[in-house]
PDB file of N, CA, C, O and CB in Angstrom:
ATOM      1  N   MET A   1      -2.879 -24.815  -5.929  1.00  0.00           N
ATOM      2  CA  MET A   1      -1.866 -24.814  -5.629  1.00  0.00           C
ATOM      3  C   MET A   1      -0.984 -25.742  -5.991  1.00  0.00           C
ATOM      4  O   MET A   1      -0.990 -26.664  -5.175  1.00  0.00           O
ATOM      5  CB  MET A   1      -1.929 -24.679  -4.715  1.00  0.00           C
ATOM      6  N   THR A   2      -0.310 -25.881  -6.767  1.00  0.00           N
ATOM      7  CA  THR A   2       0.374 -27.359  -7.113  1.00  0.00           C
ATOM      8  C   THR A   2       1.952 -27.264  -5.891  1.00  0.00           C
ATOM      9  O   THR A   2       2.520 -26.229  -5.543  1.00  0.00           O
ATOM     10  CB  THR A   2       0.943 -27.445  -9.367  1.00  0.00           C
ATOM     11  N   ALA A   3       2.277 -28.581  -5.518  1.00  0.00           N
ATOM     12  CA  ALA A   3       3.320 -28.762  -4.797  1.00  0.00           C
ATOM     13  C   ALA A   3       4.473 -28.084  -5.809  1.00  0.00           C
ATOM     14  O   ALA A   3       5.154 -27.297  -5.151  1.00  0.00           O
ATOM     15  CB  ALA A   3       3.467 -30.331  -4.375  1.00  0.00           C
ATOM     16  N   GLU A   4       4.848 -28.145  -7.046  1.00  0.00           N
ATOM     17  CA  GLU A   4       5.671 -27.323  -7.059  1.00  0.00           C
ATOM     18  C   GLU A   4       5.710 -25.734  -7.395  1.00  0.00           C
ATOM     19  O   GLU A   4       6.670 -25.106  -7.841  1.00  0.00           O
ATOM     20  CB  GLU A   4       6.265 -27.876  -7.629  1.00  0.00           C
ATOM     21  N   ASP A   5       4.689 -25.348  -7.133  1.00  0.00           N
ATOM     22  CA  ASP A   5       3.986 -24.038  -6.779  1.00  0.00           C
ATOM     23  C   ASP A   5       4.580 -22.982  -5.832  1.00  0.00           C
ATOM     24  O   ASP A   5       5.036 -21.838  -5.821  1.00  0.00           O
ATOM     25  CB  ASP A   5       2.762 -24.376  -6.203  1.00  0.00           C
ATOM     26  N   ARG A   6       4.242 -24.278  -4.864  1.00  0.00           N
ATOM     27  CA  ARG A   6       4.111 -23.685  -3.006  1.00  0.00           C
ATOM     28  C   ARG A   6       5.450 -23.234  -2.684  1.00  0.00           C
ATOM     29  O   ARG A   6       5.479 -22.495  -1.700  1.00  0.00           O
ATOM     30  CB  ARG A   6       3.690 -25.065  -1.627  1.00  0.00           C
ATOM     31  N   PRO A   7       6.639 -23.485  -3.269  1.00  0.00           N
ATOM     32  CA  PRO A   7       7.975 -23.080  -2.691  1.00  0.00           C
ATOM     33  C   PRO A   7       8.251 -21.873  -3.010  1.00  0.00           C
ATOM     34  O   PRO A   7       8.780 -21.009  -2.310  1.00  0.00           O
ATOM     35  CB  PRO A   7       9.068 -23.844  -3.066  1.00  0.00           C
ATOM     36  N   SER A   8       7.605 -21.763  -4.914  1.00  0.00           N
ATOM     37  CA  SER A   8       7.764 -20.098  -5.350  1.00  0.00           C
ATOM     38  C   SER A   8       6.711 -19.506  -5.121  1.00  0.00           C
ATOM     39  O   SER A   8       6.802 -18.327  -5.463  1.00  0.00           O
ATOM     40  CB  SER A   8       8.050 -19.720  -6.799  1.00  0.00           C
ATOM     41  N   GLU A   9       5.440 -19.850  -4.566  1.00  0.00           N
ATOM     42  CA  GLU A   9       4.868 -18.790  -4.040  1.00  0.00           C
ATOM     43  C   GLU A   9       4.913 -17.981  -2.778  1.00  0.00           C
ATOM     44  O   GLU A   9       4.415 -16.898  -2.470  1.00  0.00           O
ATOM     45  CB  GLU A   9       3.986 -19.060  -4.127  1.00  0.00           C
ATOM     46  N   LEU A  10       6.039 -19.276  -1.830  1.00  0.00           N
ATOM     47  CA  LEU A  10       5.849 -18.987  -0.309  1.00  0.00           C
ATOM     48  C   LEU A  10       7.159 -18.058  -0.448  1.00  0.00           C
ATOM     49  O   LEU A  10       7.175 -17.277   0.504  1.00  0.00           O
ATOM     50  CB  LEU A  10       5.879 -20.472   0.954  1.00  0.00           C
ATOM     51  N   ARG A  11       8.171 -17.887  -1.231  1.00  0.00           N
ATOM     52  CA  ARG A  11       9.317 -17.224  -1.242  1.00  0.00           C
ATOM     53  C   ARG A  11       8.927 -15.946  -1.767  1.00  0.00           C
ATOM     54  O   ARG A  11       9.624 -14.981  -1.454  1.00  0.00           O
ATOM     55  CB  ARG A  11      10.373 -17.892  -1.968  1.00  0.00           C
ATOM     56  N   ARG A  12       7.832 -15.756  -2.587  1.00  0.00           N
ATOM     57  CA  ARG A  12       7.192 -14.309  -3.313  1.00  0.00           C
ATOM     58  C   ARG A  12       6.565 -13.626  -1.932  1.00  0.00           C
ATOM     59  O   ARG A  12       6.838 -12.461  -1.644  1.00  0.00           O
ATOM     60  CB  ARG A  12       5.715 -14.636  -4.746  1.00  0.00           C
ATOM     61  N   ARG A  13       5.545 -14.602  -0.951  1.00  0.00           N
ATOM     62  CA  ARG A  13       4.858 -14.104   0.293  1.00  0.00           C
ATOM     63  C   ARG A  13       6.530 -13.875   1.037  1.00  0.00           C
ATOM     64  O   ARG A  13       6.777 -12.900   1.747  1.00  0.00           O
ATOM     65  CB  ARG A  13       3.514 -15.454   1.174  1.00  0.00           C
ATOM     66  N   GLY A  14       7.341 -14.729   0.783  1.00  0.00           N
ATOM     67  CA  GLY A  14       8.314 -14.159   2.005  1.00  0.00           C
ATOM     68  C   GLY A  14       8.910 -12.576   1.860  1.00  0.00           C
ATOM     69  O   GLY A  14       8.846 -11.754   2.774  1.00  0.00           O
ATOM     70  N   GLU A  15       9.423 -12.353   0.706  1.00  0.00           N
ATOM     71  CA  GLU A  15      10.084 -11.531   0.001  1.00  0.00           C
ATOM     72  C   GLU A  15       8.955 -10.090  -0.167  1.00  0.00           C
ATOM     73  O   GLU A  15       9.385  -8.947  -0.320  1.00  0.00           O
ATOM     74  CB  GLU A  15      10.559 -12.373  -1.405  1.00  0.00           C
ATOM     75  N   ALA A  16       7.641 -10.398  -0.108  1.00  0.00           N
ATOM     76  CA  ALA A  16       6.919  -9.320   0.239  1.00  0.00           C
ATOM     77  C   ALA A  16       6.594  -8.923   1.764  1.00  0.00           C
ATOM     78  O   ALA A  16       5.975  -7.939   2.169  1.00  0.00           O
ATOM     79  CB  ALA A  16       5.807  -9.498  -0.425  1.00  0.00           C
ATOM     80  N   ALA A  17       6.972  -9.589   2.228  1.00  0.00           N
ATOM     81  CA  ALA A  17       6.715  -9.658   4.141  1.00  0.00           C
ATOM     82  C   ALA A  17       8.046  -8.875   4.972  1.00  0.00           C
ATOM     83  O   ALA A  17       8.158  -8.234   6.017  1.00  0.00           O
ATOM     84  CB  ALA A  17       6.756 -11.726   4.842  1.00  0.00           C
ATOM     85  N   GLY A  18       9.151  -9.414   3.648  1.00  0.00           N
ATOM     86  CA  GLY A  18      10.303  -8.724   4.480  1.00  0.00           C
ATOM     87  C   GLY A  18      10.538  -9.960   5.600  1.00  0.00           C
ATOM     88  O   GLY A  18      10.338  -9.759   6.798  1.00  0.00           O
ATOM     89  N   VAL A  19      10.992 -11.281   5.068  1.00  0.00           N
ATOM     90  CA  VAL A  19      11.145 -12.111   6.020  1.00  0.00           C
ATOM     91  C   VAL A  19      12.862 -12.061   5.451  1.00  0.00           C
ATOM     92  O   VAL A  19      13.148 -12.193   4.262  1.00  0.00           O
ATOM     93  CB  VAL A  19      10.056 -13.612   6.032  1.00  0.00           C
ATOM     94  N   PRO A  20      13.862 -11.853   6.516  1.00  0.00           N
ATOM     95  CA  PRO A  20      15.113 -11.543   5.942  1.00  0.00           C
ATOM     96  C   PRO A  20      15.833 -13.230   5.986  1.00  0.00           C
ATOM     97  O   PRO A  20      15.771 -14.268   6.646  1.00  0.00           O
ATOM     98  CB  PRO A  20      15.992 -10.182   6.954  1.00  0.00           C
ATOM     99  N   GLY A  21      16.309 -12.824   5.162  1.00  0.00           N
ATOM    100  CA  GLY A  21      17.047 -14.658   4.376  1.00  0.00           C
ATOM    101  C   GLY A  21      15.398 -15.670   3.766  1.00  0.00           C
ATOM    102  O   GLY A  21      15.093 -16.856   3.898  1.00  0.00           O
ATOM    103  N   TYR A  22      14.916 -14.881   3.321  1.00  0.00           N
ATOM    104  CA  TYR A  22      13.892 -15.967   2.629  1.00  0.00           C
ATOM    105  C   TYR A  22      14.107 -16.860   1.884  1.00  0.00           C
ATOM    106  O   TYR A  22      13.618 -17.977   2.048  1.00  0.00           O
ATOM    107  CB  TYR A  22      13.081 -15.569   1.970  1.00  0.00           C
ATOM    108  N   ALA A  23      14.997 -16.505   0.770  1.00  0.00           N
ATOM    109  CA  ALA A  23      15.446 -17.574  -0.108  1.00  0.00           C
ATOM    110  C   ALA A  23      16.085 -18.858   0.342  1.00  0.00           C
ATOM    111  O   ALA A  23      16.027 -19.959  -0.204  1.00  0.00           O
ATOM    112  CB  ALA A  23      16.294 -17.043  -0.912  1.00  0.00           C
ATOM    113  N   ASP A  24      16.755 -18.477   1.529  1.00  0.00           N
ATOM    114  CA  ASP A  24      17.431 -19.712   1.778  1.00  0.00           C
ATOM    115  C   ASP A  24      16.424 -20.771   2.726  1.00  0.00           C
ATOM    116  O   ASP A  24      16.734 -21.944   2.934  1.00  0.00           O
ATOM    117  CB  ASP A  24      18.888 -19.322   2.549  1.00  0.00           C
ATOM    118  N   MET A  25      15.058 -20.069   3.298  1.00  0.00           N
ATOM    119  CA  MET A  25      14.611 -20.929   3.575  1.00  0.00           C
ATOM    120  C   MET A  25      14.070 -22.219   2.970  1.00  0.00           C
ATOM    121  O   MET A  25      14.150 -22.300   1.745  1.00  0.00           O
ATOM    122  CB  MET A  25      14.139 -20.474   3.993  1.00  0.00           C
ATOM    123  N   THR A  26      13.300 -23.682   3.922  1.00  0.00           N
ATOM    124  CA  THR A  26      12.872 -24.435   3.619  1.00  0.00           C
ATOM    125  C   THR A  26      10.956 -23.937   3.133  1.00  0.00           C
ATOM    126  O   THR A  26      10.223 -23.197   3.790  1.00  0.00           O
ATOM    127  CB  THR A  26      13.365 -25.350   4.675  1.00  0.00           C
ATOM    128  N   ALA A  27      10.739 -24.399   2.282  1.00  0.00           N
ATOM    129  CA  ALA A  27       9.194 -24.402   2.287  1.00  0.00           C
ATOM    130  C   ALA A  27       8.455 -24.308   3.638  1.00  0.00           C
ATOM    131  O   ALA A  27       7.854 -23.314   4.044  1.00  0.00           O
ATOM    132  CB  ALA A  27       8.719 -25.670   1.644  1.00  0.00           C
ATOM    133  N   ASP A  28       8.563 -25.259   4.150  1.00  0.00           N
ATOM    134  CA  ASP A  28       7.909 -25.413   5.817  1.00  0.00           C
ATOM    135  C   ASP A  28       8.234 -24.483   6.884  1.00  0.00           C
ATOM    136  O   ASP A  28       7.523 -24.271   7.866  1.00  0.00           O
ATOM    137  CB  ASP A  28       8.361 -26.725   6.513  1.00  0.00           C
ATOM    138  N   GLU A  29       9.960 -23.649   6.492  1.00  0.00           N
ATOM    139  CA  GLU A  29      10.123 -22.680   7.388  1.00  0.00           C
ATOM    140  C   GLU A  29       9.354 -21.456   6.784  1.00  0.00           C
ATOM    141  O   GLU A  29       8.717 -20.754   7.569  1.00  0.00           O
ATOM    142  CB  GLU A  29      11.612 -22.447   7.674  1.00  0.00           C
ATOM    143  N   LEU A  30       9.362 -21.224   5.787  1.00  0.00           N
ATOM    144  CA  LEU A  30       8.643 -19.888   5.552  1.00  0.00           C
ATOM    145  C   LEU A  30       7.508 -20.178   5.577  1.00  0.00           C
ATOM    146  O   LEU A  30       7.230 -19.079   6.056  1.00  0.00           O
ATOM    147  CB  LEU A  30       8.868 -19.138   4.401  1.00  0.00           C
ATOM    148  N   SER A  31       6.191 -20.835   5.476  1.00  0.00           N
ATOM    149  CA  SER A  31       5.020 -21.709   6.126  1.00  0.00           C
ATOM    150  C   SER A  31       5.153 -20.916   7.179  1.00  0.00           C
ATOM    151  O   SER A  31       4.782 -19.753   7.336  1.00  0.00           O
ATOM    152  CB  SER A  31       5.120 -23.403   6.399  1.00  0.00           C
ATOM    153  N   GLU A  32       5.819 -21.777   8.022  1.00  0.00           N
ATOM    154  CA  GLU A  32       5.561 -21.391   9.227  1.00  0.00           C
ATOM    155  C   GLU A  32       5.677 -19.688   9.881  1.00  0.00           C
ATOM    156  O   GLU A  32       4.880 -19.100  10.611  1.00  0.00           O
ATOM    157  CB  GLU A  32       6.401 -22.271   9.840  1.00  0.00           C
ATOM    158  N   ALA A  33       6.971 -19.219   9.300  1.00  0.00           N
ATOM    159  CA  ALA A  33       7.533 -17.808   9.426  1.00  0.00           C
ATOM    160  C   ALA A  33       6.006 -17.028   9.239  1.00  0.00           C
ATOM    161  O   ALA A  33       5.340 -16.436  10.088  1.00  0.00           O
ATOM    162  CB  ALA A  33       8.888 -17.377   8.088  1.00  0.00           C
ATOM    163  N   LEU A  34       5.819 -17.192   8.253  1.00  0.00           N
ATOM    164  CA  LEU A  34       4.411 -16.066   7.370  1.00  0.00           C
ATOM    165  C   LEU A  34       3.226 -16.521   8.303  1.00  0.00           C
ATOM    166  O   LEU A  34       2.313 -15.696   8.349  1.00  0.00           O
ATOM    167  CB  LEU A  34       3.875 -16.556   5.213  1.00  0.00           C
ATOM    168  N   GLY A  35       3.062 -17.565   8.995  1.00  0.00           N
ATOM    169  CA  GLY A  35       2.051 -17.895  10.270  1.00  0.00           C
ATOM    170  C   GLY A  35       2.399 -17.258  11.135  1.00  0.00           C
ATOM    171  O   GLY A  35       1.453 -16.657  11.643  1.00  0.00           O
ATOM    172  N   LYS A  36       3.330 -17.069  11.592  1.00  0.00           N
ATOM    173  CA  LYS A  36       3.706 -16.329  12.863  1.00  0.00           C
ATOM    174  C   LYS A  36       3.391 -14.806  12.650  1.00  0.00           C
ATOM    175  O   LYS A  36       2.751 -14.083  13.414  1.00  0.00           O
ATOM    176  CB  LYS A  36       5.310 -16.546  13.231  1.00  0.00           C
ATOM    177  N   MET A  37       4.095 -14.396  11.201  1.00  0.00           N
ATOM    178  CA  MET A  37       3.801 -13.138  11.191  1.00  0.00           C
ATOM    179  C   MET A  37       2.568 -12.599  11.019  1.00  0.00           C
ATOM    180  O   MET A  37       2.425 -11.387  11.184  1.00  0.00           O
ATOM    181  CB  MET A  37       4.424 -12.694  10.465  1.00  0.00           C
ATOM    182  N   ALA A  38       1.440 -13.448  10.647  1.00  0.00           N
ATOM    183  CA  ALA A  38      -0.074 -12.994  10.527  1.00  0.00           C
ATOM    184  C   ALA A  38      -0.559 -13.193  12.079  1.00  0.00           C
ATOM    185  O   ALA A  38      -1.760 -13.055  12.310  1.00  0.00           O
ATOM    186  CB  ALA A  38      -1.068 -14.032   9.317  1.00  0.00           C
ATOM    187  N   LYS A  39       0.210 -13.466  12.996  1.00  0.00           N
ATOM    188  CA  LYS A  39      -0.070 -13.732  14.436  1.00  0.00           C
ATOM    189  C   LYS A  39       0.482 -12.358  15.460  1.00  0.00           C
ATOM    190  O   LYS A  39       0.378 -12.055  16.649  1.00  0.00           O
ATOM    191  CB  LYS A  39       0.783 -15.256  14.838  1.00  0.00           C
ATOM    192  N   GLY A  40       1.118 -11.760  14.215  1.00  0.00           N
ATOM    193  CA  GLY A  40       1.380 -10.112  15.272  1.00  0.00           C
ATOM    194  C   GLY A  40       3.273 -10.388  15.246  1.00  0.00           C
ATOM    195  O   GLY A  40       4.138  -9.513  15.225  1.00  0.00           O
ATOM    196  N   ILE A  41       3.426 -11.638  15.256  1.00  0.00           N
ATOM    197  CA  ILE A  41       5.115 -11.380  15.207  1.00  0.00           C
ATOM    198  C   ILE A  41       6.154 -11.158  14.058  1.00  0.00           C
ATOM    199  O   ILE A  41       6.167 -11.617  12.915  1.00  0.00           O
ATOM    200  CB  ILE A  41       5.679 -12.454  15.738  1.00  0.00           C
ATOM    201  N   ASP A  42       7.057 -10.284  14.728  1.00  0.00           N
ATOM    202  CA  ASP A  42       7.720  -9.774  13.701  1.00  0.00           C
ATOM    203  C   ASP A  42       8.959 -10.709  13.214  1.00  0.00           C
ATOM    204  O   ASP A  42       9.644 -11.492  13.871  1.00  0.00           O
ATOM    205  CB  ASP A  42       8.130  -8.426  14.109  1.00  0.00           C
ATOM    206  N   ALA A  43       9.029 -10.245  11.388  1.00  0.00           N
ATOM    207  CA  ALA A  43       9.634 -10.967  11.091  1.00  0.00           C
ATOM    208  C   ALA A  43      11.196 -11.645  11.003  1.00  0.00           C
ATOM    209  O   ALA A  43      11.573 -12.407  10.113  1.00  0.00           O
ATOM    210  CB  ALA A  43       9.212 -10.772  10.550  1.00  0.00           C
ATOM    211  N   GLU A  44      12.074 -11.128  12.255  1.00  0.00           N
ATOM    212  CA  GLU A  44      12.970 -11.865  11.979  1.00  0.00           C
ATOM    213  C   GLU A  44      12.851 -12.351  13.453  1.00  0.00           C
ATOM    214  O   GLU A  44      13.870 -12.781  13.994  1.00  0.00           O
ATOM    215  CB  GLU A  44      14.255 -11.270  11.329  1.00  0.00           C
ATOM    216  N   THR A  45      12.104 -12.326  13.890  1.00  0.00           N
ATOM    217  CA  THR A  45      11.700 -13.690  15.639  1.00  0.00           C
ATOM    218  C   THR A  45      10.768 -14.747  15.032  1.00  0.00           C
ATOM    219  O   THR A  45      10.580 -15.839  15.569  1.00  0.00           O
ATOM    220  CB  THR A  45      10.414 -12.800  17.453  1.00  0.00           C
ATOM    221  N   ALA A  46      10.095 -14.294  13.678  1.00  0.00           N
ATOM    222  CA  ALA A  46       9.898 -15.227  12.821  1.00  0.00           C
ATOM    223  C   ALA A  46      10.190 -16.477  12.158  1.00  0.00           C
ATOM    224  O   ALA A  46       9.626 -17.569  12.097  1.00  0.00           O
ATOM    225  CB  ALA A  46       9.893 -14.859  12.391  1.00  0.00           C
ATOM    226  N   LYS A  47      11.204 -15.997  11.700  1.00  0.00           N
ATOM    227  CA  LYS A  47      12.220 -16.509  11.040  1.00  0.00           C
ATOM    228  C   LYS A  47      12.803 -17.438  11.964  1.00  0.00           C
ATOM    229  O   LYS A  47      12.807 -18.661  11.826  1.00  0.00           O
ATOM    230  CB  LYS A  47      13.116 -15.526  10.542  1.00  0.00           C
ATOM    231  N   GLN A  48      13.317 -16.756  12.959  1.00  0.00           N
ATOM    232  CA  GLN A  48      13.768 -17.393  14.015  1.00  0.00           C
ATOM    233  C   GLN A  48      13.709 -18.724  14.923  1.00  0.00           C
ATOM    234  O   GLN A  48      14.579 -19.507  15.303  1.00  0.00           O
ATOM    235  CB  GLN A  48      13.576 -16.760  14.495  1.00  0.00           C
ATOM    236  N   GLN A  49      12.015 -18.634  15.150  1.00  0.00           N
ATOM    237  CA  GLN A  49      11.177 -19.546  15.795  1.00  0.00           C
ATOM    238  C   GLN A  49      10.993 -20.637  14.574  1.00  0.00           C
ATOM    239  O   GLN A  49      10.973 -21.854  14.755  1.00  0.00           O
ATOM    240  CB  GLN A  49       9.742 -18.809  16.388  1.00  0.00           C
ATOM    241  N   ALA A  50      10.877 -20.065  13.458  1.00  0.00           N
ATOM    242  CA  ALA A  50      10.509 -21.625  12.639  1.00  0.00           C
ATOM    243  C   ALA A  50      11.843 -21.925  12.041  1.00  0.00           C
ATOM    244  O   ALA A  50      11.951 -23.050  11.554  1.00  0.00           O
ATOM    245  CB  ALA A  50       9.179 -21.585  11.220  1.00  0.00           C
ATOM    246  N   GLU A  51      12.748 -21.236  11.991  1.00  0.00           N
ATOM    247  CA  GLU A  51      14.150 -22.395  11.833  1.00  0.00           C
ATOM    248  C   GLU A  51      14.603 -22.672  12.855  1.00  0.00           C
ATOM    249  O   GLU A  51      15.805 -22.853  12.658  1.00  0.00           O
ATOM    250  CB  GLU A  51      15.418 -22.026  11.110  1.00  0.00           C
ATOM    251  N   SER A  52      14.285 -22.879  14.239  1.00  0.00           N
ATOM    252  CA  SER A  52      14.382 -23.752  15.263  1.00  0.00           C
ATOM    253  C   SER A  52      14.052 -24.871  15.392  1.00  0.00           C
ATOM    254  O   SER A  52      14.671 -25.826  15.860  1.00  0.00           O
ATOM    255  CB  SER A  52      14.014 -23.439  16.008  1.00  0.00           C
ATOM    256  N   LYS A  53      12.551 -24.760  14.768  1.00  0.00           N
ATOM    257  CA  LYS A  53      11.978 -26.171  14.823  1.00  0.00           C
ATOM    258  C   LYS A  53      12.361 -27.020  13.853  1.00  0.00           C
ATOM    259  O   LYS A  53      11.951 -28.180  13.801  1.00  0.00           O
ATOM    260  CB  LYS A  53      10.622 -26.202  14.780  1.00  0.00           C
ATOM    261  N   HIS A  54      13.404 -26.362  12.775  1.00  0.00           N
ATOM    262  CA  HIS A  54      13.129 -27.081  11.541  1.00  0.00           C
ATOM    263  C   HIS A  54      14.775 -27.913  11.410  1.00  0.00           C
ATOM    264  O   HIS A  54      15.013 -28.666  10.466  1.00  0.00           O
ATOM    265  CB  HIS A  54      12.627 -25.836  10.088  1.00  0.00           C
TER     266      HIS A  54
END
């Protein structure tokens, strides 16, 4: 995946995973939120935690 494809791919994955507000998140926030969801954290909590770090 090229650097240009990364944000689009993360947004696609964020939408598929049900991350609320995925379109307004940065690539780093989305990546972190998706990682937290993979560990079992719900989408809303993962989003809040990712946004609070950035």
